[in-house]
ZAVO-796308 format. One record per residue (C-alpha): z, x negated, y negated; residue in three letters. Coordinates in pm, whole numbers, padded with zeros to 5 digits, always signed. Layout:
BEGIN
ZXYALA
...
# end
This chain:
BEGIN
+21563-05971-11266MET
+21690-06180-10971PRO
+21445-06152-10683LEU
+21724-06087-10432ARG
+21792-05749-10592ARG
+21436-05641-10515LEU
+21484-05683-10140GLY
+21428-05313-10082TRP
+21067-05370-10193ALA
+21002-05585-09885PHE
+21130-05312-09653LEU
+20927-05046-09832LEU
+20616-05264-09817ALA
+20669-05321-09444TRP
+20674-04951-09355VAL
+20363-04885-09565PHE
+20179-05179-09408CYS
+20261-05080-09050VAL
+20271-04699-09050PHE
+20151-04534-09371TYR
+19829-04730-09424THR
+19587-04944-09228ASN
+19670-05251-09436ALA
+19749-05446-09117THR
+19501-05259-08900GLY
+19566-04975-08656ALA
+19862-04986-08419VAL
+19776-05001-08049SER
+19705-04628-08012THR
+19796-04363-08266GLN
+19763-03993-08351VAL
+19526-03753-08183TRP
+19202-03889-08045GLN
+18925-03691-07879GLU
+18990-03660-07508GLY
+19354-03778-07529MET
+19615-03557-07366ALA
+19851-03387-07609LEU
+20157-03554-07454GLY
+20008-03901-07500SER
+19899-03824-07855ALA
+20249-03707-07948LEU
+20402-04015-07784TYR
+20198-04262-07988TYR
+20213-04063-08310ALA
+20575-03952-08313ALA
+20788-04183-08097PHE
+20864-04447-08366PRO
+20964-04175-08614LEU
+21169-03990-08351ALA
+21360-04311-08274THR
+21432-04368-08641SER
+21550-04007-08691VAL
+21778-04034-08387THR
+21929-04359-08517THR
+21998-04203-08857LEU
+22168-03903-08696ILE
+22387-04138-08492VAL
+22490-04327-08808ILE
+22587-04003-08988VAL
+22799-03887-08695VAL
+22948-04223-08595ALA
+23022-04370-08939GLU
+23366-04205-08978PRO
+23473-04365-08651HIS
+23303-04706-08661PHE
+23249-04769-09031GLY
+22931-04839-09224ALA
+22659-05070-09089PRO
+22730-05314-09371THR
+23088-05344-09245ASN
+22953-05523-08937HIS
+22797-05863-08997ARG
+22626-05852-08659ALA
+22430-05543-08764LEU
+22339-05695-09101ARG
+22195-05995-08918ALA
+22033-05810-08626ALA
+21854-05533-08817ALA
+21590-05748-08995PRO
+21521-05958-08685PHE
+21491-05648-08466LEU
+21245-05492-08712THR
+21041-05809-08747ALA
+21024-05872-08371ALA
+20907-05517-08307SER
+20611-05540-08544THR
+20368-05742-08325PRO
+20453-05524-08024LEU
+20306-05222-08202LEU
+19968-05395-08242PHE
+19927-05555-07899ILE
+19686-05339-07699ALA
+19661-05437-07329PRO
+19373-05286-07137THR
+19615-05140-06883ASP
+19728-04801-07027PRO
+20070-04825-06861ALA
+20139-05171-07006ALA
+20021-05054-07346ASN
+20254-04754-07332ALA
+20551-04972-07230VAL
+20493-05229-07506LEU
+20449-04954-07762PHE
+20767-04782-07644GLY
+20974-05101-07662VAL
+20835-05178-08008GLY
+20902-04820-08124SER
+21267-04834-08017ILE
+21321-05173-08181MET
+21148-05073-08502THR
+21321-04734-08517GLY
+21670-04879-08476VAL
+21618-05193-08688GLY
+21440-05027-08978SER
+21683-04731-08987ALA
+21974-04975-09021LEU
+21794-05157-09303LEU
+21718-04830-09485TRP
+22084-04732-09466VAL
+22221-05072-09572MET
+21994-05090-09877TRP
+22100-04735-09959GLY
+22462-04851-09948GLU
+22380-05128-10195TYR
+22223-04881-10436TYR
+22536-04665-10408ALA
+22773-04947-10509VAL
+22583-05066-10815ILE
+22587-04886-11151PRO
+22354-04591-11177ARG
+22151-04739-11460GLU
+22082-05046-11245LYS
+21975-04837-10948SER
+21743-04637-11174GLU
+21588-04965-11286LEU
+21574-05142-10949LEU
+21422-04853-10752ALA
+21105-04813-10965PRO
+21056-05190-10993ILE
+21098-05226-10617SER
+20857-04938-10548SER
+20587-05083-10771VAL
+20647-05428-10619SER
+20609-05279-10271ALA
+20271-05130-10366ALA
+20159-05473-10489VAL
+20277-05637-10166LEU
+20083-05385-09956VAL
+19782-05454-10176LEU
+19811-05826-10099LEU
+19847-05767-09724VAL
+19546-05532-09726SER
+19332-05826-09844ALA
+19416-06012-09520MET
+19262-05953-09181GLU
+19369-05936-08819GLY
+19678-06121-08704TRP
+19717-06289-09042VAL
+19796-05947-09191ALA
+20025-05862-08900ILE
+20209-06194-08944ALA
+20255-06122-09315ALA
+20395-05778-09233ALA
+20629-05932-08975THR
+20783-06158-09241VAL
+20863-05869-09477LEU
+21174-05736-09290PRO
+21310-06091-09269LEU
+21278-06131-09645LEU
+21445-05793-09693SER
+21733-05899-09468GLY
+21771-06229-09652LEU
+21792-06048-09987CYS
+22049-05807-09845LEU
+22259-06100-09725HIS
+22253-06248-10076LEU
+22342-05929-10265VAL
+22604-05793-10025TRP
+22902-05980-10164THR
+23271-05932-10091ASP
+23298-05721-10405ASN
+23014-05498-10286ALA
+23188-05458-09952ASP
+23519-05368-10120LYS
+23346-05115-10344THR
+23170-04955-10047GLU
+23501-04919-09865ARG
+23660-04758-10172ARG
+23376-04511-10207LEU
+23394-04433-09836ALA
+23767-04374-09860GLN
+23713-04150-10162THR
+23465-03939-09966ALA
+23694-03915-09665ARG
+23982-03806-09887THR
+23776-03504-09990SER
+23773-03393-09626GLY
+23402-03308-09638LYS
+23243-03596-09447THR
+23173-03408-09125ASP
+22810-03318-09055ALA
+22856-02947-09134ARG
+22999-03009-09481HIS
+22744-03282-09555LEU
+22449-03056-09483LEU
+22606-02760-09664ALA
+22665-02975-09972GLY
+22295-03044-10010LEU
+22201-02683-10074GLY
+21824-02642-10065ARG
+21753-02992-10192THR
+21757-03170-09857GLY
+21530-02910-09700CYS
+21301-02944-10000GLY
+21266-03317-09939ILE
+21195-03255-09570LEU
+20925-02991-09626VAL
+20758-03171-09915VAL
+20743-03495-09717PHE
+20588-03301-09427ALA
+20316-03184-09668VAL
+20279-03542-09792VAL
+20231-03654-09432SER
+19974-03383-09356ILE
+19777-03463-09671ALA
+19740-03825-09560GLY
+19645-03765-09196MET
+19286-03652-09241ASN
+19018-03920-09209ARG
+19224-04240-09171ALA
+18919-04446-09270ASP
+18987-04345-09629TYR
+19302-04558-09633VAL
+19159-04899-09552GLU
+18951-05160-09728GLY
+18845-05104-10087LEU
+18948-04737-10081ALA
+19302-04830-09977LEU
+19325-05098-10245GLN
+19209-04852-10510THR
+19466-04596-10397ILE
+19741-04860-10400LEU
+19655-04956-10757VAL
+19663-04585-10847PHE
+20003-04545-10677SER
+20150-04849-10855ALA
+20024-04731-11194LEU
+20150-04379-11131MET
+20501-04496-11037MET
+20509-04741-11326ALA
+20410-04467-11572LEU
+20665-04217-11440VAL
+20940-04478-11425ALA
+20865-04611-11774ALA
+20880-04262-11923MET
+21208-04189-11745ALA
+21387-04522-11790VAL
+21273-04636-12134SER
+21432-04343-12315GLY
+21761-04158-12286PRO
+21618-03932-12017ARG
+21674-04087-11676ARG
+21515-04035-11337ILE
+21612-03718-11153SER
+21481-03521-10859MET
+21353-03248-11088PHE
+21177-03481-11328PHE
+20984-03645-11045LEU
+20908-03312-10877TYR
+20718-03216-11189ARG
+20495-03519-11140TRP
+20436-03540-10768ILE
+20390-03174-10671CYS
+20095-03113-10906PRO
+19944-03438-10777THR
+19968-03314-10417LEU
+19825-02975-10509VAL
+19526-03142-10678ILE
+19467-03363-10373GLY
+19477-03072-10128LEU
+19266-02854-10359ALA
+19000-03128-10366ALA
+18972-03098-09986VAL
+18932-02720-10012ILE
+18668-02742-10284LEU
+18478-03056-10179LEU
+18536-03081-09804GLY
+18524-03436-09670ASN
+18435-03566-10016ASP
+18778-03458-10133GLY
+18966-03657-09870ASN
+18995-03959-10097ILE
+19188-03748-10349ALA
+19419-03614-10075ALA
+19480-03966-09945ALA
+19564-04091-10295ALA
+19802-03800-10355ALA
+19965-03859-10017SER
+20021-04231-10065LEU
+20144-04189-10421GLY
+20370-03907-10302GLY
+20520-04121-10027ARG
+20604-04402-10267PHE
+20748-04162-10523THR
+20961-03968-10278PHE
+21100-04290-10132CYS
+21199-04382-10485LEU
+21361-04039-10529ILE
+21559-04059-10208ALA
+21695-04405-10288GLN
+21836-04295-10625ILE
+21924-03938-10538TYR
+22140-04016-10237PHE
+22304-04315-10403ALA
+22433-04066-10660ASN
+22547-03840-10375TYR
+22774-04119-10252ALA
+22894-04210-10601ALA
+22996-03847-10653ALA
+23228-03870-10354GLY
+23037-03610-10150ARG
+22970-03850-09861ALA
+23027-04212-09773THR
+22752-04451-09889PRO
+22631-04495-09530ALA
+22626-04123-09461GLN
+22451-04033-09785SER
+22184-04299-09737SER
+22136-04193-09374SER
+22092-03832-09485LEU
+21835-03926-09746GLY
+21617-04121-09507TRP
+21682-03866-09232LEU
+21520-03594-09442PHE
+21231-03824-09535VAL
+21164-03939-09178HIS
+21220-03592-09030ALA
+20971-03449-09278GLY
+20721-03719-09189ASP
+20782-03651-08819LEU
+20726-03279-08870LEU
+20399-03343-09050GLY
+20276-03583-08779VAL
+20362-03337-08499VAL
+20188-03048-08676ILE
+19875-03254-08736TRP
+19870-03391-08380THR
+19910-03047-08223VAL
+19642-02897-08449LEU
+19415-03202-08417GLY
+19168-03054-08164PRO
+19130-02734-08366TRP
+19098-02917-08700ILE
+18824-03149-08573THR
+18621-02878-08399THR
+18657-02588-08645SER
+18490-02610-08988PRO
+18765-02391-09131GLU
+19049-02591-08977GLY
+19110-02836-09259ILE
+19068-02556-09516LEU
+19340-02349-09351TRP
+19574-02647-09322VAL
+19521-02745-09686SER
+19564-02389-09813THR
+19885-02326-09618ILE
+20019-02665-09729SER
+19965-02573-10095ILE
+20141-02240-10051VAL
+20437-02402-09874VAL
+20456-02676-10135LEU
+20462-02431-10426VAL
+20723-02206-10263VAL
+20954-02495-10171VAL
+20918-02652-10515THR
+21019-02324-10679MET
+21323-02305-10451MET
+21432-02661-10523VAL
+21373-02636-10896MET
+21585-02321-10899GLY
+21875-02481-10712GLU
+22195-02463-10913THR
+22444-02599-10660SER
+22290-02940-10586ALA
+22530-03231-10584PHE
+22389-03382-10904LEU
+22547-03093-11092GLN
+22889-03204-11213VAL
+23142-02969-11050PRO
+23434-02814-11231GLU
+23682-02948-10975GLN
+23698-03304-10851ASN
+23806-03355-10488PRO
+23902-03718-10540VAL
+24274-03796-10522GLU
+24418-03976-10827PRO
+24510-04290-10631ALA
+24163-04329-10488VAL
+23999-04253-10821HIS
+24206-04523-10984GLY
+24121-04769-10709ALA
+23751-04706-10758ALA
+23786-04778-11127GLU
+23965-05107-11064SER
+23680-05278-10878ALA
+23550-05574-11070SER
+23200-05700-11007THR
+22911-05638-10771VAL
+22659-05919-10733ASP
+22790-06082-11048GLY
+22767-05775-11270ALA
+23058-05591-11429ASN
+23064-05266-11234ALA
+23263-04972-11117HIS
+23458-04835-11395THR
+23430-04457-11372ALA
+23094-04482-11549ASP
+22951-04759-11334SER
+22983-04607-10990ILE
+22677-04405-11072GLY
+22787-04140-11318ALA
+22886-03946-11009GLY
+23261-03961-11074ILE
+23271-03654-11291GLU
+23387-03645-11650ILE
+23577-03328-11566ALA
+23788-03530-11326SER
+23876-03775-11602VAL
+24024-03489-11800VAL
+24251-03400-11509GLU
+24311-03733-11341LEU
+24222-04008-11587GLY
+24447-04220-11807PRO
+24692-04055-12042ASN
+24484-03941-12343PRO
+24771-04046-12569ASN
+24762-04404-12443SER
+24614-04616-12723GLU
+24538-04911-12494SER
+24357-04686-12248ALA
+24133-04535-12513THR
+24052-04876-12659GLU
+23933-05019-12327THR
+23798-04710-12149ASP
+23525-04503-12319PRO
+23580-04219-12074GLU
+23950-04210-12163ALA
+23844-04184-12528ARG
+23612-03894-12438ILE
+23893-03729-12242ALA
+24131-03768-12536ALA
+23883-03619-12783LEU
+23800-03336-12544ALA
+24168-03251-12507ALA
+24233-03282-12881GLU
+23947-03053-12980HIS
+23989-02817-12684ARG
+23646-02862-12530LEU
+23579-02665-12214THR
+23507-02857-11890PRO
+23134-02793-11928ARG
+23140-02894-12295GLU
+23322-03211-12190THR
+23041-03295-11950GLU
+22779-03238-12220VAL
+22991-03433-12470PHE
+23005-03733-12235ALA
+22627-03734-12196LEU
+22565-03689-12569LEU
+22794-03983-12641SER
+22568-04197-12421GLN
+22266-04101-12631GLY
+22126-03862-12371ARG
+21870-03608-12483SER
+21887-03233-12435ILE
+21609-03245-12167PRO
+21807-03510-11981TYR
+22128-03302-11999ILE
+21932-03000-11876ARG
+21816-03191-11567ASP
+22145-03372-11504GLU
+22367-03063-11516LEU
+22097-02831-11382ILE
+22123-02584-11668ILE
+21862-02437-11902SER
+21754-02619-12217ARG
+21891-02334-12427GLU
+22232-02358-12257THR
+22244-02734-12310ALA
+22151-02692-12679ALA
+22417-02422-12724THR
+22684-02646-12571HIS
+22577-02929-12803ALA
+22598-02697-13106LYS
+22952-02590-13012HIS
+23058-02952-12955ILE
+22928-03059-13296TYR
+23120-02773-13459ALA
+23448-02845-13279LYS
+23432-03219-13345LEU
+23323-03175-13706GLY
+23012-03394-13674VAL
+22657-03321-13788HIS
+22438-03563-13591SER
+22417-03750-13263ARG
+22495-04077-13435GLN
+22812-03934-13593GLU
+22923-03817-13249LEU
+22860-04161-13097ILE
+23044-04328-13386ASP
+23340-04095-13329LEU
+23364-04201-12966VAL
+23325-04571-13044GLN
+23588-04580-13321ARG
# end
């Protein structure tokens, strides 16, 4: 695995070093402290996040007019340097409160703008590479980020801060190496495909997410709240233990999802992280302060895992033509950062009550569990999320064909209809793909072969979708998650497909497609 493709790991490690842990020490002044005015507490706790959220909103709104951040070389060069330069400013603590506030404010603006641009540009890269590669790179990068934070946590003082400062520069260097001309061309094609659908305005983008985006926001708010209590639990040996736990947890989940035919999905990861959060918050309710270590571990593991989810999930959003790569990535990180901001604000406002009332932390933990369970049930029951393959494809034939003609991204053969992330729907191939009767098309294009067989044997659009996944060796549980249908429905579709095609096993079906 070329190191340059893991550049997102450096960015992820940076944000965990500076904001989500005390690996580099505490920033100049943060969160609620006894005797601090509420306005000052909110300023130090929320201003960096608010700046990042604002930048992401601007990118979503302005992208149709000014293009993606990766389209501008100046932004690709400035973002890592802006993020790196802001890092020391967050840790300098002058004795004069006014000077401290000014330095912190300048650092917050620089870090919010620079890091938001980097988040979006790496999201664009994940959108233009094949889905199977993104599902491999994201877990490896997440685990690598946890290891990097672990290394920084073993340093002290300004040595740790200097190490954290270098991380955005390394991320920017990797982005420069992987963002080739082919990647740029592919991004522009995907953006044009999304614009052709006429649904790239903010109203359509938010409506297209259904309850999923709100689910990410609320769950990340709970993740943030779970990690705010007793910051001393996330430094030193305790932090290093939690980081090892987080790395092992992500590696286990990723290995189970990637090694077999069942791939990573929002729903698969929800089943892992939500019980973990509930256990962490329940430990606080049952054990009091002794349970804080469990809540901190659940919070940190949840942050890593949800960052992994957002990177893959919104890359598929762009590949499906529902938004441009820049807009989809901005939306993903907007929900993550907005959820984190919401959690920080709630904790800061309730800080005086939580620290003075014995029941405060119990109430916060109990309400968080209730909210988490309710939101998880809503998201798991969502049937209109964009990962469901729709019956109608908004992409125009000319644009669809252009997307298929792209050659390579970062040296890899990419962007046939399959390689832009499995988001260009099989149903669209039936309507818009190559002529099923064209022998040359079916010999060179597996999806054309699938379309031809589907037309020949009169498969329904939904059966065609299931047929395409079965031909890739996907399991029934994977198909259930991918198409957001029940296991019984997926099995019934498979039974009907076998009968119509006259095959009796998965291997016979695959052989039929490959002949």
